[in-house]
C-alpha angles and dihedrals in degrees: 000000000000117000096249090054090047090053093053092044090054092049093048105040091168090062121099112236119225091358116192119224116193109227096206088217120143121245111273093027093116092250130098120245089250143008126217120223118204090225129002142183096205095185088061096033088234118144132187124206117196107206128205127193093284089071090067094073120099091241094053093044088055093048092046091051092050091049094049093046092053094045090049089052086057091053099264126135111212123199120196121205128173126240089236093054092049091050099041104028102030095149093049092049090047091051092047092053092046090052091050092048090052092047091049092050089051093047093050093046089054090052093239096133 
């Protein structure tokens, strides 16, 4: 597990690491049978992807977009944070994730999702 992902996992011990989400897509649909999230809060359907430099390529941006769109269609909210931000702005990333967790809890308790 990359260091930035380890840092977030240590800050959010209640998160599941490398959580597998079944896509429920049929074979030949152009989607895999599951996607892995770097960190996840399954009870809130909130996932966090920690992106390194490879995610800056056009190919990876397209794959990431496709992944997020499918997961969102399954009721997930996916946050993307960069390795650099986790390493250099750890507190800000931590506070951002906390705010998103709180918003997600509020949204789910209101029955919006």
